[in-house]
C-alpha positions in Angstrom: -6.2 16.3 -39.3 -3.0 14.2 -38.9 -2.4 11.9 -35.9 -0.6 14.6 -33.9 -3.4 17.2 -34.3 -6.0 14.6 -33.3 -4.1 13.7 -30.2 -3.5 17.2 -29.2 -7.2 18.1 -29.8 -8.3 15.2 -27.6 -5.9 16.2 -24.9 -7.3 19.7 -24.9 -10.8 18.2 -24.6 -9.7 15.9 -21.7 -7.2 18.2 -20.0 -6.6 16.9 -16.5 -8.0 17.4 -13.1 -10.9 19.6 -14.2 -12.0 16.8 -16.4 -12.1 14.5 -13.3 -14.6 16.6 -11.6 -18.2 16.1 -12.6 -22.0 16.4 -12.1 -24.1 13.4 -12.0 -26.6 13.0 -14.9 -30.3 13.7 -14.1 -31.4 11.3 -16.9 -29.7 8.3 -18.5 -27.8 9.6 -21.6 -28.2 7.6 -24.8 -24.8 6.7 -26.2 -25.6 4.2 -28.9 -28.2 1.7 -30.1 -30.0 0.6 -26.9 -27.0 1.9 -24.8 -27.4 4.4 -22.1 -24.9 6.0 -19.6 -25.1 7.3 -16.1 -22.1 9.3 -15.1 -20.2 8.8 -11.9 -16.8 8.3 -10.4 -16.7 5.8 -13.3 -19.7 5.6 -15.6 -22.3 2.8 -15.4 -23.9 1.7 -18.7 -27.2 0.0 -19.5 -27.8 -2.3 -22.5 -31.4 -2.9 -23.3 -32.6 -6.0 -25.2 -36.1 -7.0 -26.2 -37.1 -8.5 -22.8 -33.9 -8.2 -20.6 -31.2 -5.7 -19.9 -27.4 -5.8 -19.1 -25.6 -3.5 -16.7 -21.9 -2.7 -17.4 -20.2 -1.3 -14.3 -22.3 -0.3 -11.3 -20.5 2.6 -9.7 -19.8 2.7 -6.0 -22.3 1.6 -3.6 -23.2 5.2 -2.8 -23.9 5.9 -6.5 -25.7 2.8 -7.5 -29.2 3.6 -6.4 -28.9 6.8 -8.5 -27.7 4.8 -11.5 -30.5 2.3 -11.0 -33.1 5.0 -10.8 -32.0 6.5 -14.1 -31.8 3.1 -15.8 -35.2 2.1 -14.5 -36.6 5.1 -16.3 -35.3 3.6 -19.5 -36.2 0.0 -18.9 -37.5 -2.0 -15.9 -36.8 -5.3 -17.8 -35.0 -8.0 -15.6 -31.3 -7.6 -15.3 -29.9 -10.7 -16.9 -26.2 -9.9 -16.6 -24.0 -7.5 -14.7 -20.6 -7.1 -16.1 -17.7 -5.3 -14.6 -14.7 -4.2 -16.6 -12.4 -4.2 -13.5 -12.5 -4.9 -9.8 -12.0 -1.4 -8.4 -14.7 -0.2 -6.0 -16.1 2.4 -8.4 -17.0 -0.4 -10.7 -18.1 -3.3 -8.4 -19.4 -1.4 -5.4 -22.9 -1.2 -6.6 -23.4 -4.8 -8.0 -25.7 -5.8 -5.1 -28.1 -2.9 -6.0 -28.7 -4.4 -9.5 -28.7 -8.1 -8.7 -32.1 -9.8 -8.9 -33.2 -13.4 -9.0 -31.8 -14.8 -12.2 -29.0 -12.2 -12.6 -25.6 -13.5 -13.4 -22.6 -11.3 -12.3 -19.8 -11.8 -14.9 -16.1 -10.8 -14.4 -12.7 -11.9 -15.5 -11.2 -14.6 -13.5 -8.7 -12.4 -11.6 -11.6 -10.3 -10.1 -11.7 -12.0 -6.7 -8.0 -11.5 -6.2 -8.2 -7.9 -7.2 -11.1 -7.2 -4.9 -9.1 -8.9 -2.1 -6.1 -6.6 -2.7 -8.4 -3.6 -2.4 -9.8 -4.9 0.9 -6.3 -5.6 2.2 -5.2 -2.1 1.6 -8.5 -0.4 2.5 -6.9 1.5 5.4 -4.0 2.8 3.4 -6.3 3.9 0.6 -8.5 5.9 2.9 -5.4 7.7 4.2 -3.6 8.1 1.0 -6.6 9.1 -1.0 -7.5 12.2 0.8 -5.2 14.4 -1.3 -7.0 13.6 -4.4 -10.5 12.3 -3.8 -12.0 14.8 -1.4 -13.9 16.7 -4.1 -15.1 13.5 -5.7 -16.3 12.2 -2.4 -18.1 15.4 -1.7 -19.9 15.1 -5.0 -20.9 11.6 -4.1 -22.0 12.7 -0.6 -24.2 15.5 -2.2 -25.7 12.8 -4.4 -26.5 10.8 -1.3 -28.3 13.8 0.0 -30.5 13.8 -3.0 -31.3 10.0 -2.7 -34.4 8.6 -1.0 -34.1 8.1 2.8 -32.1 5.0 3.8 -35.1 2.8 4.4 -33.4 0.5 2.0 -31.3 -1.0 4.8 -30.3 -4.0 2.6 -29.5 -3.7 -1.0 -31.3 -6.1 -3.3 -29.5 -9.4 -3.8 -26.8 -8.7 -1.2 -25.9 -11.3 1.3 -24.7 -8.6 3.7 -27.3 -7.3 6.0 -25.1 -4.2 6.7 -24.6 -3.3 3.1 -27.3 -0.6 2.8 -26.2 2.1 0.3 -22.5 1.3 0.9 -19.9 -0.8 -0.8 -20.6 -4.3 -2.1 -17.8 -6.9 -2.3 -19.6 -9.1 -4.9 -18.5 -12.6 -5.9 -18.9 -13.2 -9.6 -21.2 -16.1 -10.5 -19.5 -16.5 -13.9 -15.9 -15.9 -14.7 -13.7 -16.3 -17.8 -10.0 -16.3 -18.6 -9.6 -14.9 -22.1 -12.9 -14.4 -23.8 -16.6 -15.1 -23.3 -19.7 -14.6 -25.5 -22.9 -13.5 -23.8 -26.2 -12.2 -25.0 -29.8 -11.4 -24.5 -32.5 -11.3 -27.1 -31.4 -8.7 -29.6 -27.9 -8.0 -28.2 -24.8 -10.2 -28.6 -21.6 -9.3 -26.8 -18.1 -10.6 -26.5 -16.0 -10.1 -23.3 -12.2 -9.9 -23.9 -9.5 -10.0 -21.2 -7.2 -7.0 -21.3 -5.0 -7.3 -18.2 -2.9 -4.2 -19.0 -5.4 -1.9 -17.5 -5.6 -0.6 -14.0 -6.2 -4.1 -12.8 -5.2 -7.6 -14.0 -8.9 -8.5 -14.3 -9.5 -5.7 -16.8 -11.8 -6.6 -19.7 -13.6 -4.9 -22.5 -17.1 -5.5 -23.7 -17.4 -5.6 -27.5 -20.7 -5.2 -29.4 -19.7 -6.2 -33.0 -23.1 -5.2 -34.6 -22.5 -1.5 -33.8 -18.7 -1.7 -33.6 -18.9 -0.3 -30.0 -16.5 -1.2 -27.3 -17.0 -0.6 -23.5 -13.5 -0.2 -22.0 -14.1 1.2 -18.6 -10.8 2.5 -17.3 -8.6 0.3 -19.4 -6.7 3.4 -20.7 -7.3 5.3 -17.5 -9.9 8.0 -17.0 -8.0 10.4 -19.2 -7.7 9.4 -22.8 -5.2 9.9 -24.5 -2.8 10.5 -21.6 0.2 8.5 -20.6 -0.9 5.7 -18.2 0.0 5.3 -14.6 2.1 2.2 -14.1 2.0 3.0 -10.5 -0.4 5.2 -8.7 0.2 7.6 -5.9 -2.7 6.4 -3.9 -1.0 3.0 -3.5 -1.4 -0.1 -5.6 0.6 -2.8 -7.4 2.8 -1.9 -10.3 1.1 -2.3 -13.7 2.9 -4.1 -16.5 3.7 -2.0 -19.6 4.1 -5.1 -21.8 0.5 -6.2 -20.9 -0.6 -2.6 -21.5 0.9 -2.8 -25.0 -0.8 -6.2 -25.8 -4.2 -5.0 -24.4 -4.1 -1.9 -26.7 -3.3 -4.2 -29.6 -6.3 -6.3 -28.8 -8.6 -3.3 -28.6 -7.2 -1.8 -31.7 -7.6 -5.0 -33.7 -11.4 -4.8 -33.2 -11.6 -1.7 -35.4 -14.1 0.0 -33.0 -16.2 2.8 -34.4 -17.2 3.9 -30.9 -15.4 3.5 -27.6 -17.3 4.1 -24.3 -15.0 5.0 -21.4 -15.3 5.5 -17.7 -15.3 9.2 -18.1 -16.5 11.7 -20.7 -18.5 11.5 -23.9 -18.2 8.6 -26.4 -15.2 8.6 -28.6 -16.4 8.2 -32.2 -14.6 7.5 -35.5 -12.8 4.4 -36.6 -9.8 6.1 -38.2 -9.4 8.6 -35.4 -9.5 5.8 -32.7 -7.0 3.7 -34.6 -4.6 6.6 -34.9 -4.8 7.6 -31.3 -4.6 4.0 -30.0 -1.6 3.6 -32.2 0.0 6.7 -30.8 -0.6 5.6 -27.2 0.9 2.2 -28.0 4.0 3.7 -29.6 4.6 6.3 -26.8 4.4 3.6 -24.1 6.6 1.2 -26.2 9.2 3.9 -26.7 9.4 4.7 -22.9 9.4 1.0 -22.0 12.2 0.0 -24.5 14.3 3.0 -23.8 14.1 2.5 -20.1 15.1 -1.1 -20.4 18.0 -0.3 -22.6 19.2 2.4 -20.2 19.0 -0.1 -17.3 21.1 -2.6 -19.2 23.6 0.1 -20.0 24.2 0.7 -16.3 22.5 4.0 -16.0 21.1 4.9 -12.5 17.4 5.3 -11.9 17.6 9.1 -11.3 19.6 9.5 -14.6 17.1 7.6 -16.6 14.2 9.5 -15.0 15.9 12.8 -16.0 16.7 11.8 -19.6 13.9 9.6 -20.9 11.4 11.9 -22.6 8.9 11.4 -25.4 9.9 12.9 -28.7 7.4 15.4 -30.2 6.5 12.8 -32.8 5.1 10.5 -30.0 3.3 13.3 -28.0 0.5 12.2 -25.7 -0.9 14.0 -22.6 0.7 13.6 -19.2 -2.2 14.9 -17.0 -2.7 11.4 -15.5 0.4 9.4 -15.7 3.8 11.0 -16.3 6.8 9.6 -18.3 9.2 10.1 -15.3 6.9 8.1 -13.1 6.5 5.4 -15.7 10.3 5.1 -15.9 10.5 4.6 -12.1 7.7 2.0 -12.0 9.5 0.1 -14.9 12.8 0.2 -13.0 11.4 -1.0 -9.7 9.0 -3.6 -11.1 11.8 -5.0 -13.2 14.9 -4.5 -11.0 13.5 -4.2 -7.5 14.1 -1.7 -4.7 17.9 -2.2 -4.3 19.7 0.2 -6.5 23.2 -0.8 -5.2 24.2 2.6 -4.3 24.6 2.3 -0.5 24.6 -0.3 2.2 22.0 1.8 3.9 19.5 0.6 1.4 19.7 -2.9 3.0 18.6 -1.7 6.4 15.5 0.0 7.8 15.4 3.5 6.3 16.7 6.3 8.6 16.9 9.1 6.1 15.1 11.5 8.6 17.8 10.7 11.3 20.6 11.4 8.8 19.0 14.7 7.6 18.3 15.8 11.2 21.9 15.1 12.3 23.3 17.0 9.3 21.0 19.9 9.8 22.1 20.0 13.5 25.7 20.0 12.4 25.4 22.7 9.8 22.9 24.7 11.9 19.2 24.8 10.9 19.5 28.5 10.0 22.2 27.8 7.5 20.3 24.9 6.0 17.1 27.1 5.6 19.3 29.8 4.0 20.6 27.2 1.5 16.9 26.1 0.9 15.9 29.7 0.1 18.9 30.1 -2.2 17.9 26.8 -4.1 14.3 28.1 -4.4 15.5 31.5 -5.7 17.7 29.7 -8.3 14.7 27.6 -9.6 15.5 24.4 -7.8 12.3 23.9 -5.7 12.7 20.1 -5.2 16.2 20.8 -3.6 14.6 23.5 -1.6 12.0 21.2 -0.2 14.6 18.6 0.9 16.8 21.1 2.6 13.9 23.0 4.3 12.4 19.7 5.5 15.7 18.8 7.0 15.8 22.1 8.9 12.3 21.3 10.2 13.3 17.8 11.3 15.7 19.6 13.7 13.1 22.2 14.7 9.6 21.5 13.6 8.5 25.1 14.6 11.0 26.7 12.2 8.7 29.2 10.4 11.4 30.3 7.9 11.8 26.6 6.8 8.0 26.1 6.7 7.7 29.2 4.5 10.2 27.8 2.1 8.4 24.5 1.9 5.1 26.2 1.1 6.7 28.5 -1.5 8.5 25.6 -3.1 5.3 23.7 -3.5 3.6 26.7 -5.0 6.5 27.0 -7.4 6.2 23.3 -8.5 2.4 23.9 -8.9 3.0 26.9 -11.1 5.6 25.1 -13.1 3.3 22.6 -14.8 2.2 21.0 -11.7 -1.4 22.1 -12.2 -1.7 20.1 -15.4 -1.6 16.6 -13.8 -4.4 15.3 -11.7 -2.1 13.4 -9.3 0.7 15.9 -9.0 -1.6 18.9 -8.5 -3.6 17.0 -5.7 -0.5 16.2 -3.9 1.0 19.7 -4.1 -2.2 21.5 -3.2 -2.7 19.3 -0.1 0.9 19.9 1.0 0.4 23.7 0.6 -2.9 23.5 2.5 -1.3 21.5 5.3 1.8 23.7 5.6 2.1 25.6 8.9 2.7 28.6 6.8 -0.2 28.1 4.5 -2.1 31.0 5.9 0.8 33.3 5.1 0.5 35.7 2.0 
C-alpha cells in the first residue's frame, strides 16, 4: 500500500469517539519482549527485567490498583522505576500505588509545572469535562466496583493519608531536561523529551534493542488524526512548531513498534515512518499556510474557512480539526485582539447586544429567521439567532426547538465523526428544553 492507503486504513481502524470507549483488560496483554499492557483511560505498561521491573504510566488513581493487580500476575519483582510520559492525571494519578522503598519516579523536568496547571484548573476541568468524559468515568466507576473493598485507605508510598484509591499528585525523584538513560538488569532504556505533545513535559521511552517506543499520548489518543493544539475541555495552547520537532525526533529513531496510550501496538518500520511523515507534513502545511494568511492580512474567520488539507496530505480529523488548529495558531501567535471592534477591548457583553437586537426585531421574527437559516442549511447561523431569541425569552419553545434541531443537523453533517465535536453537540441536544420533543 502507498502512504495514503496506509493512513486511511489506520484512520478506519481508529475512527473516533467509538475508539475512545473501552473495556478494561482482565489480564495483562503481552506487547513485546518483556512488555505488558493494561488498558485504561490511558494505558499503563510493565517492563520486566531479570530481578526488577519498570512501570510506564500508571493510569488514574482509581485505575491503578487494577493495573497493579494485572502486572503483579506477570511479575512481583521490585518496581525500580516509574516513568510517566506526561503529567496528565491519567498518567500520574496512580504513581503512589506502585511506589515502593527503592522506587525512583522519573519524569521530564516540566512535570511539576504541568501538574500544577492541572491542579489550578481542577474546578474548570470538572465542569467542562462532563460533555465528553461521562462514559469514561462510568467505565472507571464500574471498575472500582470490581476492586477489593477500600480497606487500602492509604496507597503504598504516598505521603497523603487521604489518597486511598484516588488521585496522586506525585513529585518526581528524578527529572531530566532532554534525555536520560536508565536501565535494570536485562533492559536498557533512553528517555527523550518531546515537548510538542499534550504537555510540555511529554517524553518518549525508547528501547533500542527491540526498536520499541512508548509514546503515551504524544500524538494524541487517536493515531493518525490531526492533533489538538487547543482542547475544548480547557488547557494551554500547544505549539505546532514543537509538535513538528517532536515528530522528527520520534521518526529519527526508526521504531519497529510504537506503543500508544490507546489501542494495539503499531508495528512496521516503513509503515510508521510513512504515517509519521504524513502527520508532520499535514501539520506543517496548516501551520505555514495559516502564518502566511495572517501576514497577508486575512481575518481569523476567513482563514478558518479557507485553510484545508489537500487530499495528498489527508489525515483523520476525529480528534483535532484543521479549523480548530488554525484558530489555536492565530490566537497563540497573535493574541485575542482581532482589531475588528473597540468592544473587544472591554468586558464582553455579546449577550446584552443580542438580547437588545432580539427585543428590537421581535423574538418571533428572530426565531423565524433562525428557522429559515436552518432550512437553508446554515445551522450555525440558526443557533446564533435562536439563542438570541431565547436571551429575550428563555421560555421560547420555538427557539428552543430550533436550537435542538440545528445541533442535530450539525451532528448529522459530519459531527458524529469527531470525539470532541460529537460530545459537545450531543450534550447540548440532551440539555435542550426541547430535547424530549420528537
